[in-house]
PDB file of all chains, atoms N, CA, C and O in Angstrom:
ATOM      1  N   MET A   1      96.430 104.773 144.507  1.00  0.00           N
ATOM      2  CA  MET A   1      96.398 103.410 143.326  1.00  0.00           C
ATOM      3  C   MET A   1      95.064 104.046 142.615  1.00  0.00           C
ATOM      4  O   MET A   1      94.177 104.623 143.243  1.00  0.00           O
ATOM      5  N   ILE A   2      95.076 103.868 141.391  1.00  0.00           N
ATOM      6  CA  ILE A   2      93.789 104.305 140.575  1.00  0.00           C
ATOM      7  C   ILE A   2      93.077 102.811 140.277  1.00  0.00           C
ATOM      8  O   ILE A   2      93.931 102.058 139.809  1.00  0.00           O
ATOM      9  N   ASN A   3      91.933 102.241 140.392  1.00  0.00           N
ATOM     10  CA  ASN A   3      91.299 101.226 140.045  1.00  0.00           C
ATOM     11  C   ASN A   3      90.828 101.321 138.522  1.00  0.00           C
ATOM     12  O   ASN A   3      89.835 101.832 138.003  1.00  0.00           O
ATOM     13  N   TRP A   4      91.596 100.837 138.162  1.00  0.00           N
ATOM     14  CA  TRP A   4      91.637 100.965 136.184  1.00  0.00           C
ATOM     15  C   TRP A   4      90.274 100.115 135.651  1.00  0.00           C
ATOM     16  O   TRP A   4      89.454 100.422 134.786  1.00  0.00           O
ATOM     17  N   GLN A   5      90.364  98.953 136.497  1.00  0.00           N
ATOM     18  CA  GLN A   5      88.768  98.297 136.413  1.00  0.00           C
ATOM     19  C   GLN A   5      87.709  98.877 135.963  1.00  0.00           C
ATOM     20  O   GLN A   5      87.107  98.907 134.890  1.00  0.00           O
ATOM     21  N   VAL A   6      87.557  99.478 137.319  1.00  0.00           N
ATOM     22  CA  VAL A   6      85.953 100.342 137.490  1.00  0.00           C
ATOM     23  C   VAL A   6      85.916 101.658 136.492  1.00  0.00           C
ATOM     24  O   VAL A   6      84.865 102.218 136.177  1.00  0.00           O
ATOM     25  N   ILE A   7      87.149 102.040 136.072  1.00  0.00           N
ATOM     26  CA  ILE A   7      87.327 103.131 135.254  1.00  0.00           C
ATOM     27  C   ILE A   7      86.629 102.476 134.202  1.00  0.00           C
ATOM     28  O   ILE A   7      85.515 102.890 133.880  1.00  0.00           O
ATOM     29  N   GLY A   8      87.313 101.194 133.445  1.00  0.00           N
ATOM     30  CA  GLY A   8      87.103 100.563 132.561  1.00  0.00           C
ATOM     31  C   GLY A   8      85.520 100.347 132.082  1.00  0.00           C
ATOM     32  O   GLY A   8      85.040 100.637 130.985  1.00  0.00           O
ATOM     33  N   GLN A   9      84.765  99.672 133.384  1.00  0.00           N
ATOM     34  CA  GLN A   9      83.884  99.419 133.143  1.00  0.00           C
ATOM     35  C   GLN A   9      83.045 100.737 133.251  1.00  0.00           C
ATOM     36  O   GLN A   9      82.154 100.618 132.410  1.00  0.00           O
ATOM     37  N   LEU A  10      82.940 101.701 133.766  1.00  0.00           N
ATOM     38  CA  LEU A  10      82.178 102.970 133.568  1.00  0.00           C
ATOM     39  C   LEU A  10      81.901 103.480 132.435  1.00  0.00           C
ATOM     40  O   LEU A  10      80.825 103.861 131.974  1.00  0.00           O
ATOM     41  N   THR A  11      83.492 103.461 131.782  1.00  0.00           N
ATOM     42  CA  THR A  11      83.572 103.875 130.353  1.00  0.00           C
ATOM     43  C   THR A  11      82.756 102.943 129.518  1.00  0.00           C
ATOM     44  O   THR A  11      81.799 103.615 129.132  1.00  0.00           O
ATOM     45  N   SER A  12      82.650 101.628 129.008  1.00  0.00           N
ATOM     46  CA  SER A  12      81.948 100.918 128.478  1.00  0.00           C
ATOM     47  C   SER A  12      80.354 101.088 128.616  1.00  0.00           C
ATOM     48  O   SER A  12      79.522 101.192 127.714  1.00  0.00           O
ATOM     49  N   LEU A  13      80.162 101.085 130.104  1.00  0.00           N
ATOM     50  CA  LEU A  13      78.647 101.665 130.069  1.00  0.00           C
ATOM     51  C   LEU A  13      78.373 102.901 130.010  1.00  0.00           C
ATOM     52  O   LEU A  13      77.167 103.148 130.014  1.00  0.00           O
ATOM     53  N   ALA A  14      79.216 103.954 129.946  1.00  0.00           N
ATOM     54  CA  ALA A  14      78.879 105.065 129.098  1.00  0.00           C
ATOM     55  C   ALA A  14      78.628 105.166 127.832  1.00  0.00           C
ATOM     56  O   ALA A  14      77.587 105.608 127.346  1.00  0.00           O
ATOM     57  N   MET A  15      79.986 104.584 126.999  1.00  0.00           N
ATOM     58  CA  MET A  15      79.610 104.173 125.485  1.00  0.00           C
ATOM     59  C   MET A  15      78.502 103.466 125.283  1.00  0.00           C
ATOM     60  O   MET A  15      77.866 103.836 124.297  1.00  0.00           O
ATOM     61  N   ILE A  16      77.994 102.454 125.961  1.00  0.00           N
ATOM     62  CA  ILE A  16      76.397 101.780 125.463  1.00  0.00           C
ATOM     63  C   ILE A  16      75.269 102.413 125.810  1.00  0.00           C
ATOM     64  O   ILE A  16      74.235 102.304 125.151  1.00  0.00           O
ATOM     65  N   VAL A  17      75.389 103.231 127.029  1.00  0.00           N
ATOM     66  CA  VAL A  17      74.247 104.176 127.125  1.00  0.00           C
ATOM     67  C   VAL A  17      73.999 105.395 126.339  1.00  0.00           C
ATOM     68  O   VAL A  17      72.882 105.893 126.199  1.00  0.00           O
ATOM     69  N   LEU A  18      75.301 105.943 125.735  1.00  0.00           N
ATOM     70  CA  LEU A  18      75.439 107.466 125.054  1.00  0.00           C
ATOM     71  C   LEU A  18      75.213 106.836 123.256  1.00  0.00           C
ATOM     72  O   LEU A  18      74.785 107.559 122.356  1.00  0.00           O
ATOM     73  N   VAL A  19      75.465 105.911 123.139  1.00  0.00           N
ATOM     74  CA  VAL A  19      75.369 105.485 121.578  1.00  0.00           C
ATOM     75  C   VAL A  19      73.697 105.457 120.656  1.00  0.00           C
ATOM     76  O   VAL A  19      73.428 105.856 119.523  1.00  0.00           O
ATOM     77  N   GLY A  20      72.982 104.926 121.523  1.00  0.00           N
ATOM     78  CA  GLY A  20      71.457 105.084 121.353  1.00  0.00           C
ATOM     79  C   GLY A  20      70.911 106.503 121.253  1.00  0.00           C
ATOM     80  O   GLY A  20      70.520 107.118 120.261  1.00  0.00           O
ATOM     81  N   PRO A  21      70.967 106.781 122.233  1.00  0.00           N
ATOM     82  CA  PRO A  21      70.850 108.539 122.068  1.00  0.00           C
ATOM     83  C   PRO A  21      71.314 109.556 120.866  1.00  0.00           C
ATOM     84  O   PRO A  21      70.702 110.469 120.311  1.00  0.00           O
ATOM     85  N   ALA A  22      72.761 108.989 120.667  1.00  0.00           N
ATOM     86  CA  ALA A  22      73.787 109.591 119.562  1.00  0.00           C
ATOM     87  C   ALA A  22      72.640 108.965 118.232  1.00  0.00           C
ATOM     88  O   ALA A  22      72.046 109.800 117.550  1.00  0.00           O
ATOM     89  N   VAL A  23      72.507 108.021 118.072  1.00  0.00           N
ATOM     90  CA  VAL A  23      71.931 107.143 116.497  1.00  0.00           C
ATOM     91  C   VAL A  23      70.445 108.532 116.284  1.00  0.00           C
ATOM     92  O   VAL A  23      69.942 108.816 115.197  1.00  0.00           O
ATOM     93  N   ILE A  24      70.118 109.052 117.409  1.00  0.00           N
ATOM     94  CA  ILE A  24      68.459 109.778 117.475  1.00  0.00           C
ATOM     95  C   ILE A  24      68.955 111.080 116.833  1.00  0.00           C
ATOM     96  O   ILE A  24      68.489 111.547 115.794  1.00  0.00           O
ATOM     97  N   VAL A  25      70.053 111.676 117.634  1.00  0.00           N
ATOM     98  CA  VAL A  25      70.863 113.134 117.309  1.00  0.00           C
ATOM     99  C   VAL A  25      71.455 112.956 115.977  1.00  0.00           C
ATOM    100  O   VAL A  25      71.034 113.819 115.206  1.00  0.00           O
ATOM    101  N   VAL A  26      72.311 112.113 115.419  1.00  0.00           N
ATOM    102  CA  VAL A  26      72.624 112.206 114.120  1.00  0.00           C
ATOM    103  C   VAL A  26      71.625 111.914 113.100  1.00  0.00           C
ATOM    104  O   VAL A  26      71.819 112.516 112.043  1.00  0.00           O
ATOM    105  N   LEU A  27      70.811 111.302 113.130  1.00  0.00           N
ATOM    106  CA  LEU A  27      69.532 111.084 112.108  1.00  0.00           C
ATOM    107  C   LEU A  27      68.448 112.266 112.298  1.00  0.00           C
ATOM    108  O   LEU A  27      67.565 112.431 111.456  1.00  0.00           O
ATOM    109  N   SER A  28      68.580 113.248 113.687  1.00  0.00           N
ATOM    110  CA  SER A  28      68.005 114.329 113.525  1.00  0.00           C
ATOM    111  C   SER A  28      68.874 115.327 112.548  1.00  0.00           C
ATOM    112  O   SER A  28      68.273 115.884 111.630  1.00  0.00           O
ATOM    113  N   LEU A  29      70.138 115.536 112.715  1.00  0.00           N
ATOM    114  CA  LEU A  29      70.834 116.433 112.250  1.00  0.00           C
ATOM    115  C   LEU A  29      70.556 116.219 110.883  1.00  0.00           C
ATOM    116  O   LEU A  29      70.036 117.045 110.132  1.00  0.00           O
ATOM    117  N   ARG A  30      70.946 114.999 110.568  1.00  0.00           N
ATOM    118  CA  ARG A  30      70.700 114.686 108.733  1.00  0.00           C
ATOM    119  C   ARG A  30      69.362 114.755 108.423  1.00  0.00           C
ATOM    120  O   ARG A  30      69.151 114.648 107.215  1.00  0.00           O
ATOM    121  N   LYS A  31      68.504 114.882 109.032  1.00  0.00           N
ATOM    122  CA  LYS A  31      67.203 115.120 108.725  1.00  0.00           C
ATOM    123  C   LYS A  31      66.704 113.706 108.235  1.00  0.00           C
ATOM    124  O   LYS A  31      65.757 113.557 107.462  1.00  0.00           O
ATOM    125  N   GLY A  32      67.466 112.673 108.786  1.00  0.00           N
ATOM    126  CA  GLY A  32      66.565 111.304 108.111  1.00  0.00           C
ATOM    127  C   GLY A  32      65.326 110.986 108.812  1.00  0.00           C
ATOM    128  O   GLY A  32      64.720 111.747 109.566  1.00  0.00           O
ATOM    129  N   ASP A  33      64.969 109.667 108.465  1.00  0.00           N
ATOM    130  CA  ASP A  33      63.236 109.096 108.231  1.00  0.00           C
ATOM    131  C   ASP A  33      63.376 109.225 109.862  1.00  0.00           C
ATOM    132  O   ASP A  33      64.174 108.359 110.220  1.00  0.00           O
ATOM    133  N   LEU A  34      63.004 109.813 110.736  1.00  0.00           N
ATOM    134  CA  LEU A  34      62.592 109.333 111.994  1.00  0.00           C
ATOM    135  C   LEU A  34      61.383 108.952 112.484  1.00  0.00           C
ATOM    136  O   LEU A  34      61.283 108.561 113.647  1.00  0.00           O
TER     137      LEU A  34
ATOM    138  N   MET B   1     102.148  88.311 122.895  1.00  0.00           N
ATOM    139  CA  MET B   1     100.984  87.737 122.201  1.00  0.00           C
ATOM    140  C   MET B   1      99.871  88.563 122.922  1.00  0.00           C
ATOM    141  O   MET B   1      99.018  89.095 122.211  1.00  0.00           O
ATOM    142  N   THR B   2      99.802  88.741 124.540  1.00  0.00           N
ATOM    143  CA  THR B   2      98.661  89.539 125.071  1.00  0.00           C
ATOM    144  C   THR B   2      98.677  90.806 124.250  1.00  0.00           C
ATOM    145  O   THR B   2      97.689  91.226 123.647  1.00  0.00           O
ATOM    146  N   ILE B   3      99.729  91.323 124.262  1.00  0.00           N
ATOM    147  CA  ILE B   3      99.284  92.768 123.786  1.00  0.00           C
ATOM    148  C   ILE B   3      98.378  93.127 122.273  1.00  0.00           C
ATOM    149  O   ILE B   3      97.552  93.961 121.902  1.00  0.00           O
ATOM    150  N   ILE B   4      98.996  92.117 121.784  1.00  0.00           N
ATOM    151  CA  ILE B   4      98.018  91.590 120.349  1.00  0.00           C
ATOM    152  C   ILE B   4      96.219  91.568 120.553  1.00  0.00           C
ATOM    153  O   ILE B   4      95.370  92.197 119.922  1.00  0.00           O
ATOM    154  N   VAL B   5      96.087  90.749 121.495  1.00  0.00           N
ATOM    155  CA  VAL B   5      94.684  90.452 121.487  1.00  0.00           C
ATOM    156  C   VAL B   5      94.480  91.727 122.187  1.00  0.00           C
ATOM    157  O   VAL B   5      93.390  92.219 121.894  1.00  0.00           O
ATOM    158  N   GLN B   6      94.968  92.220 122.775  1.00  0.00           N
ATOM    159  CA  GLN B   6      94.425  93.600 123.862  1.00  0.00           C
ATOM    160  C   GLN B   6      94.174  94.728 122.699  1.00  0.00           C
ATOM    161  O   GLN B   6      93.162  95.429 122.695  1.00  0.00           O
ATOM    162  N   LEU B   7      95.199  94.821 121.725  1.00  0.00           N
ATOM    163  CA  LEU B   7      95.101  95.730 120.635  1.00  0.00           C
ATOM    164  C   LEU B   7      94.002  95.194 119.567  1.00  0.00           C
ATOM    165  O   LEU B   7      93.470  96.129 118.968  1.00  0.00           O
ATOM    166  N   LEU B   8      93.659  94.244 119.287  1.00  0.00           N
ATOM    167  CA  LEU B   8      92.583  93.394 118.744  1.00  0.00           C
ATOM    168  C   LEU B   8      91.233  93.899 119.192  1.00  0.00           C
ATOM    169  O   LEU B   8      90.371  94.455 118.511  1.00  0.00           O
ATOM    170  N   VAL B   9      91.222  93.550 120.663  1.00  0.00           N
ATOM    171  CA  VAL B   9      89.693  93.664 121.456  1.00  0.00           C
ATOM    172  C   VAL B   9      89.492  95.448 121.166  1.00  0.00           C
ATOM    173  O   VAL B   9      88.407  95.958 120.889  1.00  0.00           O
ATOM    174  N   PHE B  10      90.706  96.156 121.297  1.00  0.00           N
ATOM    175  CA  PHE B  10      90.458  97.294 121.969  1.00  0.00           C
ATOM    176  C   PHE B  10      89.699  98.116 119.946  1.00  0.00           C
ATOM    177  O   PHE B  10      88.767  98.850 119.616  1.00  0.00           O
ATOM    178  N   ILE B  11      90.562  97.548 119.381  1.00  0.00           N
ATOM    179  CA  ILE B  11      89.958  97.771 117.715  1.00  0.00           C
ATOM    180  C   ILE B  11      88.427  97.102 117.468  1.00  0.00           C
ATOM    181  O   ILE B  11      87.832  97.462 116.452  1.00  0.00           O
ATOM    182  N   LEU B  12      88.042  96.531 118.004  1.00  0.00           N
ATOM    183  CA  LEU B  12      86.844  95.400 118.059  1.00  0.00           C
ATOM    184  C   LEU B  12      85.757  96.270 118.520  1.00  0.00           C
ATOM    185  O   LEU B  12      84.709  96.528 117.928  1.00  0.00           O
ATOM    186  N   VAL B  13      86.316  96.847 120.110  1.00  0.00           N
ATOM    187  CA  VAL B  13      85.262  97.643 120.539  1.00  0.00           C
ATOM    188  C   VAL B  13      85.125  98.965 119.954  1.00  0.00           C
ATOM    189  O   VAL B  13      84.093  99.554 120.278  1.00  0.00           O
ATOM    190  N   ILE B  14      86.162  99.762 118.928  1.00  0.00           N
ATOM    191  CA  ILE B  14      85.899 100.962 118.715  1.00  0.00           C
ATOM    192  C   ILE B  14      85.017 100.410 116.844  1.00  0.00           C
ATOM    193  O   ILE B  14      83.952 100.944 116.535  1.00  0.00           O
ATOM    194  N   PHE B  15      85.303  99.965 116.436  1.00  0.00           N
ATOM    195  CA  PHE B  15      84.634  99.351 115.345  1.00  0.00           C
ATOM    196  C   PHE B  15      83.108  99.043 115.246  1.00  0.00           C
ATOM    197  O   PHE B  15      82.272  99.294 114.379  1.00  0.00           O
ATOM    198  N   SER B  16      83.046  98.353 116.559  1.00  0.00           N
ATOM    199  CA  SER B  16      81.902  98.099 116.604  1.00  0.00           C
ATOM    200  C   SER B  16      80.620  99.174 116.981  1.00  0.00           C
ATOM    201  O   SER B  16      79.427  99.165 116.676  1.00  0.00           O
ATOM    202  N   THR B  17      81.514 100.158 117.846  1.00  0.00           N
ATOM    203  CA  THR B  17      80.694 101.069 118.446  1.00  0.00           C
ATOM    204  C   THR B  17      80.369 102.155 116.956  1.00  0.00           C
ATOM    205  O   THR B  17      79.297 102.736 116.789  1.00  0.00           O
ATOM    206  N   LEU B  18      81.425 102.229 116.101  1.00  0.00           N
ATOM    207  CA  LEU B  18      81.129 102.591 114.692  1.00  0.00           C
ATOM    208  C   LEU B  18      79.823 102.093 113.988  1.00  0.00           C
ATOM    209  O   LEU B  18      78.950 102.850 113.564  1.00  0.00           O
ATOM    210  N   LEU B  19      79.791 100.478 113.904  1.00  0.00           N
ATOM    211  CA  LEU B  19      78.796 100.242 113.240  1.00  0.00           C
ATOM    212  C   LEU B  19      77.511 100.186 114.136  1.00  0.00           C
ATOM    213  O   LEU B  19      76.512  99.730 113.581  1.00  0.00           O
ATOM    214  N   VAL B  20      77.409 100.529 115.261  1.00  0.00           N
ATOM    215  CA  VAL B  20      76.396 100.277 116.146  1.00  0.00           C
ATOM    216  C   VAL B  20      75.474 101.388 115.793  1.00  0.00           C
ATOM    217  O   VAL B  20      74.251 101.281 115.710  1.00  0.00           O
ATOM    218  N   VAL B  21      76.522 103.006 115.490  1.00  0.00           N
ATOM    219  CA  VAL B  21      75.806 104.177 115.198  1.00  0.00           C
ATOM    220  C   VAL B  21      75.523 104.260 113.587  1.00  0.00           C
ATOM    221  O   VAL B  21      74.565 104.819 113.053  1.00  0.00           O
ATOM    222  N   GLY B  22      76.533 103.603 112.987  1.00  0.00           N
ATOM    223  CA  GLY B  22      76.275 103.976 111.039  1.00  0.00           C
ATOM    224  C   GLY B  22      75.023 103.280 110.656  1.00  0.00           C
ATOM    225  O   GLY B  22      74.014 103.949 110.430  1.00  0.00           O
ATOM    226  N   ILE B  23      75.010 101.919 110.562  1.00  0.00           N
ATOM    227  CA  ILE B  23      74.402 101.193 110.506  1.00  0.00           C
ATOM    228  C   ILE B  23      72.607 101.326 110.412  1.00  0.00           C
ATOM    229  O   ILE B  23      71.931 101.082 109.413  1.00  0.00           O
ATOM    230  N   PRO B  24      72.065 101.822 111.869  1.00  0.00           N
ATOM    231  CA  PRO B  24      70.434 102.554 111.955  1.00  0.00           C
ATOM    232  C   PRO B  24      70.455 103.514 111.517  1.00  0.00           C
ATOM    233  O   PRO B  24      69.325 103.743 111.086  1.00  0.00           O
ATOM    234  N   VAL B  25      71.484 104.787 111.226  1.00  0.00           N
ATOM    235  CA  VAL B  25      71.468 106.084 110.403  1.00  0.00           C
ATOM    236  C   VAL B  25      71.206 105.833 109.070  1.00  0.00           C
ATOM    237  O   VAL B  25      70.374 106.454 108.408  1.00  0.00           O
ATOM    238  N   THR B  26      72.168 104.588 108.511  1.00  0.00           N
ATOM    239  CA  THR B  26      71.687 104.278 107.022  1.00  0.00           C
ATOM    240  C   THR B  26      70.684 103.991 107.086  1.00  0.00           C
ATOM    241  O   THR B  26      69.924 104.672 106.398  1.00  0.00           O
ATOM    242  N   PHE B  27      70.161 103.048 107.771  1.00  0.00           N
ATOM    243  CA  PHE B  27      68.759 102.278 107.302  1.00  0.00           C
ATOM    244  C   PHE B  27      67.774 103.496 107.618  1.00  0.00           C
ATOM    245  O   PHE B  27      66.595 103.247 107.368  1.00  0.00           O
ATOM    246  N   ALA B  28      67.973 104.427 107.988  1.00  0.00           N
ATOM    247  CA  ALA B  28      66.608 105.625 108.316  1.00  0.00           C
ATOM    248  C   ALA B  28      67.118 106.789 107.467  1.00  0.00           C
ATOM    249  O   ALA B  28      66.667 107.877 107.824  1.00  0.00           O
ATOM    250  N   SER B  29      67.853 106.811 106.551  1.00  0.00           N
ATOM    251  CA  SER B  29      68.360 107.806 105.933  1.00  0.00           C
ATOM    252  C   SER B  29      67.720 107.656 104.549  1.00  0.00           C
ATOM    253  O   SER B  29      68.241 106.895 103.734  1.00  0.00           O
ATOM    254  N   PRO B  30      66.547 108.390 104.228  1.00  0.00           N
ATOM    255  CA  PRO B  30      66.070 107.877 102.735  1.00  0.00           C
ATOM    256  C   PRO B  30      67.217 107.875 101.635  1.00  0.00           C
ATOM    257  O   PRO B  30      68.142 108.681 101.728  1.00  0.00           O
ATOM    258  N   GLY B  31      67.154 107.076 100.722  1.00  0.00           N
ATOM    259  CA  GLY B  31      68.045 106.744  99.831  1.00  0.00           C
ATOM    260  C   GLY B  31      69.424 106.384  99.672  1.00  0.00           C
ATOM    261  O   GLY B  31      69.997 106.092  98.622  1.00  0.00           O
ATOM    262  N   GLN B  32      70.082 106.462 101.308  1.00  0.00           N
ATOM    263  CA  GLN B  32      71.365 106.204 101.753  1.00  0.00           C
ATOM    264  C   GLN B  32      71.847 104.822 101.481  1.00  0.00           C
ATOM    265  O   GLN B  32      72.987 104.475 101.173  1.00  0.00           O
ATOM    266  N   TRP B  33      70.689 104.031 101.664  1.00  0.00           N
ATOM    267  CA  TRP B  33      71.042 102.186 101.844  1.00  0.00           C
ATOM    268  C   TRP B  33      71.425 102.006 100.374  1.00  0.00           C
ATOM    269  O   TRP B  33      72.452 101.376 100.123  1.00  0.00           O
ATOM    270  N   GLU B  34      70.855 102.392  99.613  1.00  0.00           N
ATOM    271  CA  GLU B  34      71.539 102.163  97.782  1.00  0.00           C
ATOM    272  C   GLU B  34      72.864 102.602  97.787  1.00  0.00           C
ATOM    273  O   GLU B  34      73.681 101.889  97.205  1.00  0.00           O
ATOM    274  N   LYS B  35      73.275 103.714  98.368  1.00  0.00           N
ATOM    275  CA  LYS B  35      74.697 104.299  98.194  1.00  0.00           C
ATOM    276  C   LYS B  35      75.649 103.567  99.012  1.00  0.00           C
ATOM    277  O   LYS B  35      76.754 103.474  98.476  1.00  0.00           O
ATOM    278  N   SER B  36      75.538 102.995 100.205  1.00  0.00           N
ATOM    279  CA  SER B  36      76.079 102.801 101.215  1.00  0.00           C
ATOM    280  C   SER B  36      76.301 101.180 101.467  1.00  0.00           C
ATOM    281  O   SER B  36      77.173 100.725 102.207  1.00  0.00           O
ATOM    282  N   LYS B  37      75.474 100.496 100.809  1.00  0.00           N
ATOM    283  CA  LYS B  37      75.272  99.149 100.726  1.00  0.00           C
ATOM    284  C   LYS B  37      76.616  97.929 100.697  1.00  0.00           C
ATOM    285  O   LYS B  37      76.812  96.886 101.321  1.00  0.00           O
ATOM    286  N   ASN B  38      77.289  98.590  99.756  1.00  0.00           N
ATOM    287  CA  ASN B  38      78.656  97.708  99.932  1.00  0.00           C
ATOM    288  C   ASN B  38      79.380  98.316 101.088  1.00  0.00           C
ATOM    289  O   ASN B  38      80.032  97.449 101.672  1.00  0.00           O
ATOM    290  N   LEU B  39      79.493  99.460 101.607  1.00  0.00           N
ATOM    291  CA  LEU B  39      80.113  99.802 102.930  1.00  0.00           C
ATOM    292  C   LEU B  39      80.035  98.770 103.963  1.00  0.00           C
ATOM    293  O   LEU B  39      80.833  98.060 104.574  1.00  0.00           O
ATOM    294  N   ILE B  40      78.473  99.000 103.919  1.00  0.00           N
ATOM    295  CA  ILE B  40      77.680  98.223 105.140  1.00  0.00           C
ATOM    296  C   ILE B  40      78.291  96.491 105.144  1.00  0.00           C
ATOM    297  O   ILE B  40      78.625  95.844 106.137  1.00  0.00           O
ATOM    298  N   TYR B  41      78.294  96.155 104.057  1.00  0.00           N
ATOM    299  CA  TYR B  41      78.605  94.670 103.898  1.00  0.00           C
ATOM    300  C   TYR B  41      79.785  94.576 103.786  1.00  0.00           C
ATOM    301  O   TYR B  41      80.112  93.445 104.145  1.00  0.00           O
ATOM    302  N   THR B  42      81.108  95.489 103.301  1.00  0.00           N
ATOM    303  CA  THR B  42      82.269  95.231 103.786  1.00  0.00           C
ATOM    304  C   THR B  42      82.464  95.427 105.415  1.00  0.00           C
ATOM    305  O   THR B  42      83.304  94.698 105.943  1.00  0.00           O
ATOM    306  N   GLY B  43      81.806  96.280 106.174  1.00  0.00           N
ATOM    307  CA  GLY B  43      82.055  96.457 107.735  1.00  0.00           C
ATOM    308  C   GLY B  43      81.807  95.557 108.033  1.00  0.00           C
ATOM    309  O   GLY B  43      82.800  95.084 108.586  1.00  0.00           O
ATOM    310  N   ALA B  44      80.653  94.565 108.052  1.00  0.00           N
ATOM    311  CA  ALA B  44      79.875  93.557 108.737  1.00  0.00           C
ATOM    312  C   ALA B  44      80.955  92.407 108.188  1.00  0.00           C
ATOM    313  O   ALA B  44      81.131  91.478 108.976  1.00  0.00           O
ATOM    314  N   GLY B  45      81.365  92.377 107.495  1.00  0.00           N
ATOM    315  CA  GLY B  45      82.426  91.411 106.759  1.00  0.00           C
ATOM    316  C   GLY B  45      83.630  91.388 107.765  1.00  0.00           C
ATOM    317  O   GLY B  45      83.764  90.423 108.518  1.00  0.00           O
ATOM    318  N   ILE B  46      84.822  92.824 107.790  1.00  0.00           N
ATOM    319  CA  ILE B  46      85.527  92.756 108.516  1.00  0.00           C
ATOM    320  C   ILE B  46      85.305  92.540 110.007  1.00  0.00           C
ATOM    321  O   ILE B  46      86.122  91.918 110.686  1.00  0.00           O
ATOM    322  N   TRP B  47      84.038  93.134 110.573  1.00  0.00           N
ATOM    323  CA  TRP B  47      83.585  93.187 111.776  1.00  0.00           C
ATOM    324  C   TRP B  47      83.823  91.107 111.976  1.00  0.00           C
ATOM    325  O   TRP B  47      84.645  90.602 112.740  1.00  0.00           O
ATOM    326  N   THR B  48      83.046  90.469 111.244  1.00  0.00           N
ATOM    327  CA  THR B  48      83.372  89.270 111.442  1.00  0.00           C
ATOM    328  C   THR B  48      84.586  88.294 111.577  1.00  0.00           C
ATOM    329  O   THR B  48      84.942  87.400 112.345  1.00  0.00           O
ATOM    330  N   GLY B  49      85.054  88.930 110.418  1.00  0.00           N
ATOM    331  CA  GLY B  49      86.840  88.010 110.609  1.00  0.00           C
ATOM    332  C   GLY B  49      87.586  89.045 111.718  1.00  0.00           C
ATOM    333  O   GLY B  49      88.513  88.521 112.336  1.00  0.00           O
ATOM    334  N   LEU B  50      87.318  90.311 112.007  1.00  0.00           N
ATOM    335  CA  LEU B  50      87.873  90.717 113.381  1.00  0.00           C
ATOM    336  C   LEU B  50      87.397  89.546 114.630  1.00  0.00           C
ATOM    337  O   LEU B  50      88.145  89.024 115.456  1.00  0.00           O
ATOM    338  N   VAL B  51      86.220  89.379 114.496  1.00  0.00           N
ATOM    339  CA  VAL B  51      85.476  88.575 115.811  1.00  0.00           C
ATOM    340  C   VAL B  51      86.506  87.315 116.404  1.00  0.00           C
ATOM    341  O   VAL B  51      86.952  87.033 117.516  1.00  0.00           O
ATOM    342  N   LEU B  52      86.663  86.534 114.576  1.00  0.00           N
ATOM    343  CA  LEU B  52      87.160  85.335 114.587  1.00  0.00           C
ATOM    344  C   LEU B  52      88.816  85.357 114.611  1.00  0.00           C
ATOM    345  O   LEU B  52      89.390  84.347 115.017  1.00  0.00           O
ATOM    346  N   ILE B  53      89.463  86.319 114.246  1.00  0.00           N
ATOM    347  CA  ILE B  53      90.706  86.451 114.310  1.00  0.00           C
ATOM    348  C   ILE B  53      91.254  86.436 115.923  1.00  0.00           C
ATOM    349  O   ILE B  53      92.212  85.800 116.364  1.00  0.00           O
ATOM    350  N   THR B  54      90.108  87.567 116.837  1.00  0.00           N
ATOM    351  CA  THR B  54      90.385  87.667 117.773  1.00  0.00           C
ATOM    352  C   THR B  54      90.352  86.545 119.034  1.00  0.00           C
ATOM    353  O   THR B  54      90.987  86.509 120.088  1.00  0.00           O
ATOM    354  N   GLY B  55      89.439  85.741 118.523  1.00  0.00           N
ATOM    355  CA  GLY B  55      89.219  84.476 118.978  1.00  0.00           C
ATOM    356  C   GLY B  55      90.351  83.400 118.956  1.00  0.00           C
ATOM    357  O   GLY B  55      90.758  82.714 119.894  1.00  0.00           O
ATOM    358  N   LEU B  56      90.786  83.423 117.565  1.00  0.00           N
ATOM    359  CA  LEU B  56      91.863  82.458 117.100  1.00  0.00           C
ATOM    360  C   LEU B  56      93.270  82.933 118.053  1.00  0.00           C
ATOM    361  O   LEU B  56      94.033  82.167 118.640  1.00  0.00           O
ATOM    362  N   VAL B  57      93.331  84.289 118.002  1.00  0.00           N
ATOM    363  CA  VAL B  57      94.863  84.566 118.702  1.00  0.00           C
ATOM    364  C   VAL B  57      94.705  84.326 120.086  1.00  0.00           C
ATOM    365  O   VAL B  57      95.715  84.073 120.742  1.00  0.00           O
ATOM    366  N   ASN B  58      93.471  84.369 120.696  1.00  0.00           N
ATOM    367  CA  ASN B  58      93.354  84.353 121.813  1.00  0.00           C
ATOM    368  C   ASN B  58      93.432  83.169 122.761  1.00  0.00           C
ATOM    369  O   ASN B  58      93.409  83.218 123.990  1.00  0.00           O
ATOM    370  N   SER B  59      93.535  82.038 121.941  1.00  0.00           N
ATOM    371  CA  SER B  59      93.578  80.826 122.111  1.00  0.00           C
ATOM    372  C   SER B  59      95.379  80.683 122.162  1.00  0.00           C
ATOM    373  O   SER B  59      96.049  79.715 122.523  1.00  0.00           O
ATOM    374  N   PHE B  60      95.616  81.393 121.896  1.00  0.00           N
ATOM    375  CA  PHE B  60      97.419  81.151 121.815  1.00  0.00           C
ATOM    376  C   PHE B  60      97.916  81.796 122.955  1.00  0.00           C
ATOM    377  O   PHE B  60      99.144  81.719 123.005  1.00  0.00           O
ATOM    378  N   ILE B  61      97.284  82.551 124.118  1.00  0.00           N
ATOM    379  CA  ILE B  61      97.741  82.965 124.858  1.00  0.00           C
ATOM    380  C   ILE B  61      97.135  82.022 126.225  1.00  0.00           C
ATOM    381  O   ILE B  61      96.128  81.316 126.271  1.00  0.00           O
ATOM    382  N   ASN B  62      98.309  82.352 127.447  1.00  0.00           N
ATOM    383  CA  ASN B  62      98.025  81.458 128.533  1.00  0.00           C
ATOM    384  C   ASN B  62      97.271  82.195 129.678  1.00  0.00           C
ATOM    385  O   ASN B  62      96.944  81.584 130.695  1.00  0.00           O
TER     386      ASN B  62
END
């Protein structure tokens, strides 16, 4: 059986952790005011 | 009713992620704020409505 709760928790954690650097990457690609 | 709440929460998570990326990018892109102001205000309004509707619908499930 698959532990769906842990998969959900790790997915949520990954999204939260990756969204911060994603802002920096998008800004650098769009040549924003870093 | 549970499936509706689950759907609303899923939409809320996706929409929140979009706003969390989009709003700082708009703030830090020169000249973009003037262009995207209305979009961001609308997005914030929809997000608030989604939170309230999700809370309301959630109170109807056991």
